[in-house]
CHARMM internal coordinates of N, CA and C (Angstrom, degrees):
IC EDIT
DIST 1 N 1 CA 1.4299
DIST 1 CA 1 C 1.5426
ANGL 1 N 1 CA 1 C 110.88
DIST 1 C 2 N 1.3576
ANGL 1 CA 1 C 2 N 112.58
DIHE 1 N 1 CA 1 C 2 N -44.13
DIST 2 N 2 CA 1.4799
ANGL 1 C 2 N 2 CA 120.81
DIHE 1 CA 1 C 2 N 2 CA -177.58
DIST 2 CA 2 C 1.5350
ANGL 2 N 2 CA 2 C 110.48
DIHE 1 C 2 N 2 CA 2 C -60.81
DIST 2 C 3 N 1.3526
ANGL 2 CA 2 C 3 N 115.36
DIHE 2 N 2 CA 2 C 3 N -41.16
DIST 3 N 3 CA 1.4605
ANGL 2 C 3 N 3 CA 118.83
DIHE 2 CA 2 C 3 N 3 CA -179.38
DIST 3 CA 3 C 1.5282
ANGL 3 N 3 CA 3 C 111.79
DIHE 2 C 3 N 3 CA 3 C -65.90
DIST 3 C 4 N 1.3656
ANGL 3 CA 3 C 4 N 114.77
DIHE 3 N 3 CA 3 C 4 N -38.31
DIST 4 N 4 CA 1.4401
ANGL 3 C 4 N 4 CA 118.82
DIHE 3 CA 3 C 4 N 4 CA -178.82
DIST 4 CA 4 C 1.5755
ANGL 4 N 4 CA 4 C 111.34
DIHE 3 C 4 N 4 CA 4 C -62.20
DIST 4 C 5 N 1.3533
ANGL 4 CA 4 C 5 N 115.07
DIHE 4 N 4 CA 4 C 5 N -39.49
DIST 5 N 5 CA 1.4999
ANGL 4 C 5 N 5 CA 117.91
DIHE 4 CA 4 C 5 N 5 CA 178.06
DIST 5 CA 5 C 1.4881
ANGL 5 N 5 CA 5 C 111.30
DIHE 4 C 5 N 5 CA 5 C -65.77
DIST 5 C 6 N 1.4210
ANGL 5 CA 5 C 6 N 117.33
DIHE 5 N 5 CA 5 C 6 N -41.35
DIST 6 N 6 CA 1.3987
ANGL 5 C 6 N 6 CA 120.21
DIHE 5 CA 5 C 6 N 6 CA 177.62
DIST 6 CA 6 C 1.5583
ANGL 6 N 6 CA 6 C 115.04
DIHE 5 C 6 N 6 CA 6 C -61.61
DIST 6 C 7 N 1.3451
ANGL 6 CA 6 C 7 N 113.12
DIHE 6 N 6 CA 6 C 7 N -40.08
DIST 7 N 7 CA 1.4576
ANGL 6 C 7 N 7 CA 119.69
DIHE 6 CA 6 C 7 N 7 CA 175.01
DIST 7 CA 7 C 1.5201
ANGL 7 N 7 CA 7 C 111.14
DIHE 6 C 7 N 7 CA 7 C -61.83
DIST 7 C 8 N 1.3316
ANGL 7 CA 7 C 8 N 116.18
DIHE 7 N 7 CA 7 C 8 N -48.93
DIST 8 N 8 CA 1.4325
ANGL 7 C 8 N 8 CA 120.70
DIHE 7 CA 7 C 8 N 8 CA 176.38
DIST 8 CA 8 C 1.5221
ANGL 8 N 8 CA 8 C 116.20
DIHE 7 C 8 N 8 CA 8 C -55.87
DIST 8 C 9 N 1.3076
ANGL 8 CA 8 C 9 N 116.01
DIHE 8 N 8 CA 8 C 9 N -47.27
DIST 9 N 9 CA 1.4362
ANGL 8 C 9 N 9 CA 120.74
DIHE 8 CA 8 C 9 N 9 CA 176.75
DIST 9 CA 9 C 1.5183
ANGL 9 N 9 CA 9 C 111.36
DIHE 8 C 9 N 9 CA 9 C -63.82
DIST 9 C 10 N 1.3009
ANGL 9 CA 9 C 10 N 117.35
DIHE 9 N 9 CA 9 C 10 N -44.46
DIST 10 N 10 CA 1.4481
ANGL 9 C 10 N 10 CA 121.13
DIHE 9 CA 9 C 10 N 10 CA 173.32
DIST 10 CA 10 C 1.5096
ANGL 10 N 10 CA 10 C 115.20
DIHE 9 C 10 N 10 CA 10 C -54.30
DIST 10 C 11 N 1.3186
ANGL 10 CA 10 C 11 N 118.20
DIHE 10 N 10 CA 10 C 11 N -40.42
DIST 11 N 11 CA 1.4607
ANGL 10 C 11 N 11 CA 120.70
DIHE 10 CA 10 C 11 N 11 CA 179.28
DIST 11 CA 11 C 1.5083
ANGL 11 N 11 CA 11 C 110.19
DIHE 10 C 11 N 11 CA 11 C -70.29
DIST 11 C 12 N 1.3258
ANGL 11 CA 11 C 12 N 116.75
DIHE 11 N 11 CA 11 C 12 N -39.01
DIST 12 N 12 CA 1.4556
ANGL 11 C 12 N 12 CA 120.31
DIHE 11 CA 11 C 12 N 12 CA 180.00
DIST 12 CA 12 C 1.5585
ANGL 12 N 12 CA 12 C 111.11
DIHE 11 C 12 N 12 CA 12 C -64.07
DIST 12 C 13 N 1.2873
ANGL 12 CA 12 C 13 N 117.78
DIHE 12 N 12 CA 12 C 13 N -42.00
DIST 13 N 13 CA 1.4529
ANGL 12 C 13 N 13 CA 121.31
DIHE 12 CA 12 C 13 N 13 CA 177.48
DIST 13 CA 13 C 1.5403
ANGL 13 N 13 CA 13 C 111.95
DIHE 12 C 13 N 13 CA 13 C -63.23
DIST 13 C 14 N 1.2911
ANGL 13 CA 13 C 14 N 117.16
DIHE 13 N 13 CA 13 C 14 N -44.42
DIST 14 N 14 CA 1.4742
ANGL 13 C 14 N 14 CA 118.33
DIHE 13 CA 13 C 14 N 14 CA -179.51
DIST 14 CA 14 C 1.5251
ANGL 14 N 14 CA 14 C 113.66
DIHE 13 C 14 N 14 CA 14 C -73.04
DIST 14 C 15 N 1.2687
ANGL 14 CA 14 C 15 N 119.06
DIHE 14 N 14 CA 14 C 15 N -22.59
DIST 15 N 15 CA 1.4720
ANGL 14 C 15 N 15 CA 121.21
DIHE 14 CA 14 C 15 N 15 CA 179.06
DIST 15 CA 15 C 1.5050
ANGL 15 N 15 CA 15 C 112.96
DIHE 14 C 15 N 15 CA 15 C -90.54
DIST 15 C 16 N 1.3494
ANGL 15 CA 15 C 16 N 118.70
DIHE 15 N 15 CA 15 C 16 N -7.60
DIST 16 N 16 CA 1.4847
ANGL 15 C 16 N 16 CA 123.92
DIHE 15 CA 15 C 16 N 16 CA 178.55
DIST 16 CA 16 C 1.5650
ANGL 16 N 16 CA 16 C 108.88
DIHE 15 C 16 N 16 CA 16 C -77.25
DIST 16 C 17 N 1.3020
ANGL 16 CA 16 C 17 N 118.14
DIHE 16 N 16 CA 16 C 17 N 116.82
DIST 17 N 17 CA 1.4499
ANGL 16 C 17 N 17 CA 121.22
DIHE 16 CA 16 C 17 N 17 CA -174.56
DIST 17 CA 17 C 1.5425
ANGL 17 N 17 CA 17 C 109.75
DIHE 16 C 17 N 17 CA 17 C -122.10
DIST 17 C 18 N 1.3403
ANGL 17 CA 17 C 18 N 118.99
DIHE 17 N 17 CA 17 C 18 N 24.10
DIST 18 N 18 CA 1.4488
ANGL 17 C 18 N 18 CA 121.28
DIHE 17 CA 17 C 18 N 18 CA -177.38
DIST 18 CA 18 C 1.5109
ANGL 18 N 18 CA 18 C 114.70
DIHE 17 C 18 N 18 CA 18 C -64.53
DIST 18 C 19 N 1.3316
ANGL 18 CA 18 C 19 N 120.72
DIHE 18 N 18 CA 18 C 19 N -35.96
DIST 19 N 19 CA 1.4061
ANGL 18 C 19 N 19 CA 123.38
DIHE 18 CA 18 C 19 N 19 CA -179.30
DIST 19 CA 19 C 1.4923
ANGL 19 N 19 CA 19 C 117.47
DIHE 18 C 19 N 19 CA 19 C -90.25
DIST 19 C 20 N 1.3212
ANGL 19 CA 19 C 20 N 113.30
DIHE 19 N 19 CA 19 C 20 N 5.09
DIST 20 N 20 CA 1.4743
ANGL 19 C 20 N 20 CA 117.06
DIHE 19 CA 19 C 20 N 20 CA -175.95
DIST 20 CA 20 C 1.5051
ANGL 20 N 20 CA 20 C 113.60
DIHE 19 C 20 N 20 CA 20 C -64.91
DIST 20 C 21 N 1.3249
ANGL 20 CA 20 C 21 N 120.11
DIHE 20 N 20 CA 20 C 21 N -42.56
DIST 21 N 21 CA 1.4318
ANGL 20 C 21 N 21 CA 122.57
DIHE 20 CA 20 C 21 N 21 CA -178.11
DIST 21 CA 21 C 1.4797
ANGL 21 N 21 CA 21 C 112.01
DIHE 20 C 21 N 21 CA 21 C -60.57
DIST 21 C 22 N 1.3652
ANGL 21 CA 21 C 22 N 116.09
DIHE 21 N 21 CA 21 C 22 N -40.94
DIST 22 N 22 CA 1.4586
ANGL 21 C 22 N 22 CA 120.56
DIHE 21 CA 21 C 22 N 22 CA -176.10
DIST 22 CA 22 C 1.5330
ANGL 22 N 22 CA 22 C 109.80
DIHE 21 C 22 N 22 CA 22 C -65.69
DIST 22 C 23 N 1.2771
ANGL 22 CA 22 C 23 N 117.61
DIHE 22 N 22 CA 22 C 23 N -37.16
DIST 23 N 23 CA 1.4322
ANGL 22 C 23 N 23 CA 124.32
DIHE 22 CA 22 C 23 N 23 CA 179.34
DIST 23 CA 23 C 1.6061
ANGL 23 N 23 CA 23 C 110.21
DIHE 22 C 23 N 23 CA 23 C -67.46
DIST 23 C 24 N 1.2833
ANGL 23 CA 23 C 24 N 112.67
DIHE 23 N 23 CA 23 C 24 N -43.70
DIST 24 N 24 CA 1.4785
ANGL 23 C 24 N 24 CA 118.81
DIHE 23 CA 23 C 24 N 24 CA 176.56
DIST 24 CA 24 C 1.5086
ANGL 24 N 24 CA 24 C 111.92
DIHE 23 C 24 N 24 CA 24 C -61.64
DIST 24 C 25 N 1.2721
ANGL 24 CA 24 C 25 N 117.82
DIHE 24 N 24 CA 24 C 25 N -47.09
DIST 25 N 25 CA 1.5153
ANGL 24 C 25 N 25 CA 121.24
DIHE 24 CA 24 C 25 N 25 CA 175.63
DIST 25 CA 25 C 1.4480
ANGL 25 N 25 CA 25 C 113.75
DIHE 24 C 25 N 25 CA 25 C -59.88
DIST 25 C 26 N 1.3245
ANGL 25 CA 25 C 26 N 116.68
DIHE 25 N 25 CA 25 C 26 N -39.85
DIST 26 N 26 CA 1.4989
ANGL 25 C 26 N 26 CA 119.22
DIHE 25 CA 25 C 26 N 26 CA -179.78
DIST 26 CA 26 C 1.5298
ANGL 26 N 26 CA 26 C 110.78
DIHE 25 C 26 N 26 CA 26 C -69.31
DIST 26 C 27 N 1.3092
ANGL 26 CA 26 C 27 N 116.83
DIHE 26 N 26 CA 26 C 27 N -34.71
DIST 27 N 27 CA 1.5006
ANGL 26 C 27 N 27 CA 121.35
DIHE 26 CA 26 C 27 N 27 CA 177.30
DIST 27 CA 27 C 1.5122
ANGL 27 N 27 CA 27 C 108.29
DIHE 26 C 27 N 27 CA 27 C -67.22
DIST 27 C 28 N 1.3344
ANGL 27 CA 27 C 28 N 119.73
DIHE 27 N 27 CA 27 C 28 N -42.97
DIST 28 N 28 CA 1.4437
ANGL 27 C 28 N 28 CA 122.03
DIHE 27 CA 27 C 28 N 28 CA -179.59
DIST 28 CA 28 C 1.5350
ANGL 28 N 28 CA 28 C 110.13
DIHE 27 C 28 N 28 CA 28 C -66.13
DIST 28 C 29 N 1.3344
ANGL 28 CA 28 C 29 N 116.09
DIHE 28 N 28 CA 28 C 29 N -41.37
DIST 29 N 29 CA 1.4832
ANGL 28 C 29 N 29 CA 116.40
DIHE 28 CA 28 C 29 N 29 CA 178.57
DIST 29 CA 29 C 1.5669
ANGL 29 N 29 CA 29 C 113.03
DIHE 28 C 29 N 29 CA 29 C -66.06
DIST 29 C 30 N 1.3020
ANGL 29 CA 29 C 30 N 114.66
DIHE 29 N 29 CA 29 C 30 N -37.63
DIST 30 N 30 CA 1.4072
ANGL 29 C 30 N 30 CA 119.63
DIHE 29 CA 29 C 30 N 30 CA 173.86
DIST 30 CA 30 C 1.5749
ANGL 30 N 30 CA 30 C 113.60
DIHE 29 C 30 N 30 CA 30 C -63.56
DIST 30 C 31 N 1.2406
ANGL 30 CA 30 C 31 N 117.08
DIHE 30 N 30 CA 30 C 31 N -41.96
DIST 31 N 31 CA 1.4447
ANGL 30 C 31 N 31 CA 121.97
DIHE 30 CA 30 C 31 N 31 CA 174.98
DIST 31 CA 31 C 1.4517
ANGL 31 N 31 CA 31 C 113.31
DIHE 30 C 31 N 31 CA 31 C -61.71
DIST 31 C 32 N 1.3414
ANGL 31 CA 31 C 32 N 118.56
DIHE 31 N 31 CA 31 C 32 N -43.50
DIST 32 N 32 CA 1.4659
ANGL 31 C 32 N 32 CA 123.78
DIHE 31 CA 31 C 32 N 32 CA 179.74
DIST 32 CA 32 C 1.5976
ANGL 32 N 32 CA 32 C 107.01
DIHE 31 C 32 N 32 CA 32 C -65.66
DIST 32 C 33 N 1.2782
ANGL 32 CA 32 C 33 N 118.92
DIHE 32 N 32 CA 32 C 33 N -40.52
DIST 33 N 33 CA 1.4481
ANGL 32 C 33 N 33 CA 121.64
DIHE 32 CA 32 C 33 N 33 CA 177.83
DIST 33 CA 33 C 1.5131
ANGL 33 N 33 CA 33 C 113.12
DIHE 32 C 33 N 33 CA 33 C -61.70
DIST 33 C 34 N 1.2707
ANGL 33 CA 33 C 34 N 116.32
DIHE 33 N 33 CA 33 C 34 N -44.22
DIST 34 N 34 CA 1.4862
ANGL 33 C 34 N 34 CA 121.17
DIHE 33 CA 33 C 34 N 34 CA -179.69
DIST 34 CA 34 C 1.5238
ANGL 34 N 34 CA 34 C 108.86
DIHE 33 C 34 N 34 CA 34 C -69.74
DIST 34 C 35 N 1.2641
ANGL 34 CA 34 C 35 N 122.09
DIHE 34 N 34 CA 34 C 35 N -43.19
DIST 35 N 35 CA 1.5136
ANGL 34 C 35 N 35 CA 125.17
DIHE 34 CA 34 C 35 N 35 CA -179.45
DIST 35 CA 35 C 1.5364
ANGL 35 N 35 CA 35 C 107.40
DIHE 34 C 35 N 35 CA 35 C -65.90
DIST 35 C 36 N 1.2960
ANGL 35 CA 35 C 36 N 117.24
DIHE 35 N 35 CA 35 C 36 N -44.30
DIST 36 N 36 CA 1.4946
ANGL 35 C 36 N 36 CA 118.61
DIHE 35 CA 35 C 36 N 36 CA -177.98
DIST 36 CA 36 C 1.5385
ANGL 36 N 36 CA 36 C 107.97
DIHE 35 C 36 N 36 CA 36 C -66.36
DIST 36 C 37 N 1.2794
ANGL 36 CA 36 C 37 N 121.11
DIHE 36 N 36 CA 36 C 37 N -38.03
DIST 37 N 37 CA 1.4472
ANGL 36 C 37 N 37 CA 122.05
DIHE 36 CA 36 C 37 N 37 CA 179.13
DIST 37 CA 37 C 1.5416
ANGL 37 N 37 CA 37 C 110.71
DIHE 36 C 37 N 37 CA 37 C -66.47
DIST 37 C 38 N 1.3230
ANGL 37 CA 37 C 38 N 116.34
DIHE 37 N 37 CA 37 C 38 N -32.65
DIST 38 N 38 CA 1.4822
ANGL 37 C 38 N 38 CA 119.44
DIHE 37 CA 37 C 38 N 38 CA 178.12
DIST 38 CA 38 C 1.5214
ANGL 38 N 38 CA 38 C 112.24
DIHE 37 C 38 N 38 CA 38 C -70.58
DIST 38 C 39 N 1.2999
ANGL 38 CA 38 C 39 N 117.95
DIHE 38 N 38 CA 38 C 39 N -38.12
DIST 39 N 39 CA 1.4733
ANGL 38 C 39 N 39 CA 121.03
DIHE 38 CA 38 C 39 N 39 CA -176.08
DIST 39 CA 39 C 1.4749
ANGL 39 N 39 CA 39 C 113.14
DIHE 38 C 39 N 39 CA 39 C -90.08
DIST 39 C 40 N 1.3129
ANGL 39 CA 39 C 40 N 117.98
DIHE 39 N 39 CA 39 C 40 N -18.46
DIST 40 N 40 CA 1.4934
ANGL 39 C 40 N 40 CA 121.20
DIHE 39 CA 39 C 40 N 40 CA -178.38
DIST 40 CA 40 C 1.5323
ANGL 40 N 40 CA 40 C 107.27
DIHE 39 C 40 N 40 CA 40 C -126.57
DIST 40 C 41 N 1.3649
ANGL 40 CA 40 C 41 N 120.34
DIHE 40 N 40 CA 40 C 41 N 67.12
DIST 41 N 41 CA 1.4165
ANGL 40 C 41 N 41 CA 117.20
DIHE 40 CA 40 C 41 N 41 CA 179.58
DIST 41 CA 41 C 1.5168
ANGL 41 N 41 CA 41 C 116.36
DIHE 40 C 41 N 41 CA 41 C -65.63
DIST 41 C 42 N 1.3005
ANGL 41 CA 41 C 42 N 119.19
DIHE 41 N 41 CA 41 C 42 N -26.57
DIST 42 N 42 CA 1.4593
ANGL 41 C 42 N 42 CA 122.66
DIHE 41 CA 41 C 42 N 42 CA 179.89
DIST 42 CA 42 C 1.5284
ANGL 42 N 42 CA 42 C 109.64
DIHE 41 C 42 N 42 CA 42 C -71.45
DIST 42 C 43 N 1.3352
ANGL 42 CA 42 C 43 N 113.69
DIHE 42 N 42 CA 42 C 43 N -39.72
DIST 43 N 43 CA 1.4834
ANGL 42 C 43 N 43 CA 116.99
DIHE 42 CA 42 C 43 N 43 CA 176.46
DIST 43 CA 43 C 1.4804
ANGL 43 N 43 CA 43 C 112.52
DIHE 42 C 43 N 43 CA 43 C -60.65
DIST 43 C 44 N 1.3399
ANGL 43 CA 43 C 44 N 115.38
DIHE 43 N 43 CA 43 C 44 N -44.77
DIST 44 N 44 CA 1.4665
ANGL 43 C 44 N 44 CA 118.35
DIHE 43 CA 43 C 44 N 44 CA -178.53
DIST 44 CA 44 C 1.5206
ANGL 44 N 44 CA 44 C 111.41
DIHE 43 C 44 N 44 CA 44 C -65.07
DIST 44 C 45 N 1.2753
ANGL 44 CA 44 C 45 N 118.40
DIHE 44 N 44 CA 44 C 45 N -32.69
DIST 45 N 45 CA 1.4698
ANGL 44 C 45 N 45 CA 121.77
DIHE 44 CA 44 C 45 N 45 CA 175.58
DIST 45 CA 45 C 1.5173
ANGL 45 N 45 CA 45 C 110.11
DIHE 44 C 45 N 45 CA 45 C -68.13
DIST 45 C 46 N 1.3320
ANGL 45 CA 45 C 46 N 115.32
DIHE 45 N 45 CA 45 C 46 N -42.15
DIST 46 N 46 CA 1.5049
ANGL 45 C 46 N 46 CA 118.10
DIHE 45 CA 45 C 46 N 46 CA 176.32
DIST 46 CA 46 C 1.5334
ANGL 46 N 46 CA 46 C 114.44
DIHE 45 C 46 N 46 CA 46 C -60.99
DIST 46 C 47 N 1.3171
ANGL 46 CA 46 C 47 N 111.86
DIHE 46 N 46 CA 46 C 47 N -42.74
DIST 47 N 47 CA 1.4676
ANGL 46 C 47 N 47 CA 118.26
DIHE 46 CA 46 C 47 N 47 CA 178.97
DIST 47 CA 47 C 1.5436
ANGL 47 N 47 CA 47 C 111.85
DIHE 46 C 47 N 47 CA 47 C -61.86
DIST 47 C 48 N 1.3353
ANGL 47 CA 47 C 48 N 111.17
DIHE 47 N 47 CA 47 C 48 N -42.32
DIST 48 N 48 CA 1.4966
ANGL 47 C 48 N 48 CA 118.64
DIHE 47 CA 47 C 48 N 48 CA 178.36
DIST 48 CA 48 C 1.4840
ANGL 48 N 48 CA 48 C 108.21
DIHE 47 C 48 N 48 CA 48 C -63.57
DIST 48 C 49 N 1.2754
ANGL 48 CA 48 C 49 N 121.54
DIHE 48 N 48 CA 48 C 49 N -41.57
DIST 49 N 49 CA 1.4468
ANGL 48 C 49 N 49 CA 124.78
DIHE 48 CA 48 C 49 N 49 CA -179.82
DIST 49 CA 49 C 1.5320
ANGL 49 N 49 CA 49 C 111.35
DIHE 48 C 49 N 49 CA 49 C -64.11
DIST 49 C 50 N 1.4189
ANGL 49 CA 49 C 50 N 117.01
DIHE 49 N 49 CA 49 C 50 N -40.81
DIST 50 N 50 CA 1.4081
ANGL 49 C 50 N 50 CA 117.90
DIHE 49 CA 49 C 50 N 50 CA 178.67
DIST 50 CA 50 C 1.5040
ANGL 50 N 50 CA 50 C 112.40
DIHE 49 C 50 N 50 CA 50 C -65.99
DIST 50 C 51 N 1.3539
ANGL 50 CA 50 C 51 N 117.23
DIHE 50 N 50 CA 50 C 51 N -40.58
DIST 51 N 51 CA 1.5184
ANGL 50 C 51 N 51 CA 119.61
DIHE 50 CA 50 C 51 N 51 CA 175.79
DIST 51 CA 51 C 1.4404
ANGL 51 N 51 CA 51 C 111.69
DIHE 50 C 51 N 51 CA 51 C -64.32
DIST 51 C 52 N 1.3871
ANGL 51 CA 51 C 52 N 119.93
DIHE 51 N 51 CA 51 C 52 N -34.99
DIST 52 N 52 CA 1.4831
ANGL 51 C 52 N 52 CA 121.91
DIHE 51 CA 51 C 52 N 52 CA 177.71
DIST 52 CA 52 C 1.5219
ANGL 52 N 52 CA 52 C 107.89
DIHE 51 C 52 N 52 CA 52 C -65.95
DIST 52 C 53 N 1.2989
ANGL 52 CA 52 C 53 N 120.71
DIHE 52 N 52 CA 52 C 53 N -42.09
DIST 53 N 53 CA 1.4434
ANGL 52 C 53 N 53 CA 122.11
DIHE 52 CA 52 C 53 N 53 CA -179.52
DIST 53 CA 53 C 1.5545
ANGL 53 N 53 CA 53 C 110.39
DIHE 52 C 53 N 53 CA 53 C -66.25
DIST 53 C 54 N 1.2955
ANGL 53 CA 53 C 54 N 118.28
DIHE 53 N 53 CA 53 C 54 N -38.94
DIST 54 N 54 CA 1.4419
ANGL 53 C 54 N 54 CA 120.05
DIHE 53 CA 53 C 54 N 54 CA 177.75
DIST 54 CA 54 C 1.4800
ANGL 54 N 54 CA 54 C 112.85
DIHE 53 C 54 N 54 CA 54 C -65.63
DIST 54 C 55 N 1.3429
ANGL 54 CA 54 C 55 N 113.65
DIHE 54 N 54 CA 54 C 55 N -40.66
DIST 55 N 55 CA 1.5036
ANGL 54 C 55 N 55 CA 117.80
DIHE 54 CA 54 C 55 N 55 CA 178.37
DIST 55 CA 55 C 1.4831
ANGL 55 N 55 CA 55 C 111.28
DIHE 54 C 55 N 55 CA 55 C -66.52
DIST 55 C 56 N 1.3378
ANGL 55 CA 55 C 56 N 120.40
DIHE 55 N 55 CA 55 C 56 N -40.19
DIST 56 N 56 CA 1.4348
ANGL 55 C 56 N 56 CA 120.27
DIHE 55 CA 55 C 56 N 56 CA 178.45
DIST 56 CA 56 C 1.5124
ANGL 56 N 56 CA 56 C 113.00
DIHE 55 C 56 N 56 CA 56 C -69.02
DIST 56 C 57 N 1.3657
ANGL 56 CA 56 C 57 N 116.92
DIHE 56 N 56 CA 56 C 57 N -34.47
DIST 57 N 57 CA 1.4729
ANGL 56 C 57 N 57 CA 120.08
DIHE 56 CA 56 C 57 N 57 CA 176.09
DIST 57 CA 57 C 1.5516
ANGL 57 N 57 CA 57 C 110.59
DIHE 56 C 57 N 57 CA 57 C -64.87
DIST 57 C 58 N 1.3037
ANGL 57 CA 57 C 58 N 114.48
DIHE 57 N 57 CA 57 C 58 N -41.55
DIST 58 N 58 CA 1.4860
ANGL 57 C 58 N 58 CA 119.36
DIHE 57 CA 57 C 58 N 58 CA 179.43
DIST 58 CA 58 C 1.5256
ANGL 58 N 58 CA 58 C 111.04
DIHE 57 C 58 N 58 CA 58 C -65.29
DIST 58 C 59 N 1.3410
ANGL 58 CA 58 C 59 N 113.32
DIHE 58 N 58 CA 58 C 59 N -37.59
DIST 59 N 59 CA 1.4599
ANGL 58 C 59 N 59 CA 116.69
DIHE 58 CA 58 C 59 N 59 CA -176.65
DIST 59 CA 59 C 1.5354
ANGL 59 N 59 CA 59 C 108.98
DIHE 58 C 59 N 59 CA 59 C -74.00
DIST 59 C 60 N 1.2786
ANGL 59 CA 59 C 60 N 118.92
DIHE 59 N 59 CA 59 C 60 N -38.10
DIST 60 N 60 CA 1.4655
ANGL 59 C 60 N 60 CA 118.54
DIHE 59 CA 59 C 60 N 60 CA 174.51
DIST 60 CA 60 C 1.4787
ANGL 60 N 60 CA 60 C 115.75
DIHE 59 C 60 N 60 CA 60 C -69.20
DIST 60 C 61 N 1.2610
ANGL 60 CA 60 C 61 N 117.09
DIHE 60 N 60 CA 60 C 61 N -35.34
DIST 61 N 61 CA 1.4811
ANGL 60 C 61 N 61 CA 118.16
DIHE 60 CA 60 C 61 N 61 CA 178.45
DIST 61 CA 61 C 1.5572
ANGL 61 N 61 CA 61 C 108.97
DIHE 60 C 61 N 61 CA 61 C -74.97
DIST 61 C 62 N 1.2747
ANGL 61 CA 61 C 62 N 119.17
DIHE 61 N 61 CA 61 C 62 N -27.55
DIST 62 N 62 CA 1.5007
ANGL 61 C 62 N 62 CA 118.55
DIHE 61 CA 61 C 62 N 62 CA 177.80
DIST 62 CA 62 C 1.5653
ANGL 62 N 62 CA 62 C 106.10
DIHE 61 C 62 N 62 CA 62 C -75.15
DIST 62 C 63 N 1.2761
ANGL 62 CA 62 C 63 N 121.84
DIHE 62 N 62 CA 62 C 63 N -30.96
DIST 63 N 63 CA 1.3940
ANGL 62 C 63 N 63 CA 123.31
DIHE 62 CA 62 C 63 N 63 CA 179.96
DIST 63 CA 63 C 1.5496
ANGL 63 N 63 CA 63 C 112.21
DIHE 62 C 63 N 63 CA 63 C -73.54
DIST 63 C 64 N 1.3410
ANGL 63 CA 63 C 64 N 117.20
DIHE 63 N 63 CA 63 C 64 N -29.01
DIST 64 N 64 CA 1.4558
ANGL 63 C 64 N 64 CA 118.32
DIHE 63 CA 63 C 64 N 64 CA -178.47
DIST 64 CA 64 C 1.4993
ANGL 64 N 64 CA 64 C 110.11
DIHE 63 C 64 N 64 CA 64 C -86.96
DIST 64 C 65 N 1.2536
ANGL 64 CA 64 C 65 N 123.24
DIHE 64 N 64 CA 64 C 65 N -18.88
DIST 65 N 65 CA 1.5077
ANGL 64 C 65 N 65 CA 122.95
DIHE 64 CA 64 C 65 N 65 CA -179.53
DIST 65 CA 65 C 1.4913
ANGL 65 N 65 CA 65 C 114.01
DIHE 64 C 65 N 65 CA 65 C -95.23
END
COOR INIT
IC SEED 1 N 1 CA 1 C
IC BUILD
């Protein structure tokens, strides 16, 4: 009886596909980010510089308050 319940629960877990779309969208977004970083290295450096400036501004404002 115990084995039958384990088999039933195992089948229910493998047939559940509710989170499948979210994973696919995340993979597509990651692929687009990697490909755009490959083809636009200057843009990725500029974006990195902007985030660095924002981080340093936040750090300096947190230190003064």
